[in-house]
C-alpha positions as CSV (number, residue, x, y, z in Angstrom):
1,M,47.3,-21.9,12.6
2,S,47.7,-21.4,8.9
3,R,47.0,-18.2,7.1
4,I,44.1,-19.5,5.1
5,P,41.7,-20.4,8.0
6,R,42.6,-17.1,9.7
7,M,41.7,-15.2,6.5
8,G,38.5,-17.3,6.2
9,L,37.4,-15.9,9.6
10,L,38.5,-12.3,9.1
11,L,37.0,-11.8,5.7
12,P,33.3,-12.3,6.8
13,V,33.9,-10.2,9.9
14,A,35.3,-7.4,7.8
15,V,32.5,-7.5,5.3
16,A,29.9,-7.5,8.1
17,L,31.5,-4.4,9.7
18,L,31.7,-2.6,6.4
19,T,28.1,-3.4,5.7
20,L,26.8,-2.3,9.2
21,A,29.0,0.9,9.5
22,P,26.7,3.1,7.3
23,L,23.7,1.9,9.3
24,A,25.3,2.8,12.6
25,A,26.3,6.2,11.3
26,R,22.8,6.9,10.0
27,A,21.3,5.9,13.4
28,Q,23.4,8.4,15.1
29,T,22.6,11.2,12.7
30,P,19.7,13.3,14.0
31,E,16.7,13.9,11.7
32,P,16.9,17.3,10.0
33,R,14.8,20.0,11.5
34,P,13.1,22.7,9.4
35,P,14.7,26.2,9.4
36,S,13.5,28.8,11.9
37,N,11.0,31.4,10.8
38,A,10.1,29.6,7.7
39,T,6.8,28.7,6.1
40,L,6.9,25.2,4.5
41,A,4.5,22.7,3.0
42,G,4.7,19.0,2.7
43,E,3.2,15.6,3.3
44,V,2.9,13.9,6.7
45,T,5.0,10.7,6.6
46,D,4.8,9.7,10.2
47,V,2.6,11.0,13.1
48,N,4.6,9.7,16.1
49,P,7.1,11.4,16.0
50,L,5.7,14.0,13.6
51,K,7.6,13.9,10.4
52,V,6.8,15.8,7.2
53,K,8.4,15.3,3.8
54,V,9.3,18.8,2.4
55,N,10.9,19.0,-1.1
56,G,11.8,15.4,-1.0
57,E,13.5,15.6,2.4
58,E,11.9,14.1,5.5
59,R,11.9,16.6,8.5
60,L,11.2,15.9,12.1
61,L,8.8,18.6,13.5
62,Q,8.8,19.6,17.1
63,T,5.5,21.2,18.0
64,S,4.9,23.7,20.7
65,P,2.6,22.7,23.6
66,T,-0.1,25.0,22.4
67,V,0.1,23.9,18.7
68,T,-3.0,24.7,16.6
69,V,-4.0,22.3,13.8
70,V,-6.6,23.6,11.4
71,R,-8.5,21.3,9.0
72,D,-11.4,22.6,6.8
73,G,-11.4,25.9,8.8
74,K,-12.0,24.1,12.1
75,E,-9.4,23.5,14.9
76,V,-8.6,19.8,15.4
77,K,-6.3,17.9,17.7
78,L,-2.7,17.2,16.7
79,G,-3.5,13.5,17.1
80,D,-6.1,13.9,14.3
81,L,-3.3,14.2,11.7
82,E,-2.9,11.2,9.5
83,K,-0.1,9.8,7.4
84,G,-0.5,11.2,3.9
85,D,-2.1,14.6,5.0
86,K,-0.8,17.6,3.1
87,V,0.1,20.4,5.5
88,S,1.6,23.8,5.6
89,F,3.2,25.2,8.7
90,T,5.4,28.0,10.0
91,T,8.2,27.5,12.4
92,N,9.1,29.8,15.3
93,P,12.5,31.1,16.0
94,D,13.1,28.1,18.3
95,N,12.3,25.7,15.5
96,T,9.0,24.6,17.0
97,V,5.7,24.6,15.0
98,Q,2.9,26.8,16.5
99,R,0.3,26.3,13.7
100,M,-0.4,23.7,11.0
101,D,-3.0,24.0,8.3
102,V,-4.1,20.7,6.6
103,T,-4.4,21.6,2.9
104,E,-5.5,18.2,1.7
105,T,-6.5,15.2,3.7
106,A,-5.1,11.7,3.1
107,G,-8.5,10.3,2.6
108,A,-9.2,12.7,-0.3
109,D,-7.2,10.6,-2.7
110,M,-8.9,7.5,-1.6
111,S,-12.4,8.9,-1.8
112,K,-11.7,10.1,-5.4
113,W,-10.7,6.6,-6.4
114,L,-13.7,5.1,-4.5
115,L,-16.0,7.4,-6.5
116,I,-14.4,6.4,-9.8
117,G,-14.7,2.7,-8.8
118,L,-18.4,3.1,-8.1
119,I,-19.0,4.8,-11.4
120,V,-17.2,2.0,-13.2
121,L,-19.2,-0.6,-11.3
122,A,-22.5,1.1,-12.1
123,A,-21.6,1.3,-15.8
124,L,-20.8,-2.4,-15.8
125,V,-24.1,-3.3,-14.1
126,I,-26.0,-1.2,-16.7
127,A,-24.1,-2.7,-19.6
128,G,-24.9,-6.2,-18.2
129,L,-28.6,-5.4,-17.9
130,V,-28.7,-4.0,-21.4
131,W,-27.0,-7.2,-22.7
132,Y,-29.3,-9.4,-20.7
133,M,-32.4,-7.7,-22.0
134,T,-31.3,-7.8,-25.6
135,Q,-30.5,-11.5,-25.3
136,R,-33.9,-12.2,-23.7
137,R,-35.6,-10.2,-26.5
138,N,-33.8,-12.1,-29.2
139,R,-34.6,-15.4,-27.5
140,D,-38.3,-14.6,-27.5
141,R,-38.2,-14.1,-31.3
142,V,-36.8,-17.5,-32.1
143,V,-38.7,-19.4,-34.8
144,Y,-39.1,-23.1,-34.3
145,R,-39.7,-25.4,-37.3
146,T,-41.7,-28.5,-36.5
147,D,-42.0,-29.7,-40.0
148,R,-41.5,-28.3,-43.5
149,D,-45.0,-26.9,-43.9
150,T,-45.7,-25.5,-40.5
151,T,-43.9,-22.7,-38.8
152,V,-44.5,-22.0,-35.1
153,T,-43.4,-18.8,-33.4
154,S,-42.7,-19.0,-29.7
155,H,-44.3,-16.4,-27.5
156,R,-43.7,-16.4,-23.8
C-alpha cells in the first residue's frame, strides 16, 4: 500500500479525534457546585437537574430533602420553579440548599412586554378610529358641481 492512501485515511481519523477530544473531556468534568455556607443569587437555567447561573457560571444545585422554596412570601414546591426565575439561596456545610427565595419570576418579564404590547395596540386602534372619523367627516363635506350655475352639497 502506498503512503498517500494511508495518509488519506489517517488524516480524517486524526481530525475527528482532535475535534471530539474536548467534548469527551467536558462530558467527564462534573458541574461546579456552589461553595458551602455561602449566600448566592442567580437565574434558574434548568429545573431538572436544578442549575442556576451565578455570576456568569452555571452551577448544579443539590437540594436537601426538606428544601423550602418561597415565592411572594408563600411556600411553594420545588417543582414550581421555572427556567428564568431569579433566586437567592444559602448553601449548607454539605453544599446542599435548604432554602430558596424567588426574587423575580420568569413570567414577570413576559407580563411587562405583554402590557406594553396591549398599550401599543390600544393606541393604534384609537389612532385608526380618529383617522376614520376625520376621513368620514371630510367625505360628508364634499361639494358636487352638477353644472356651472348650480352647486349641490351632499348631506348624508
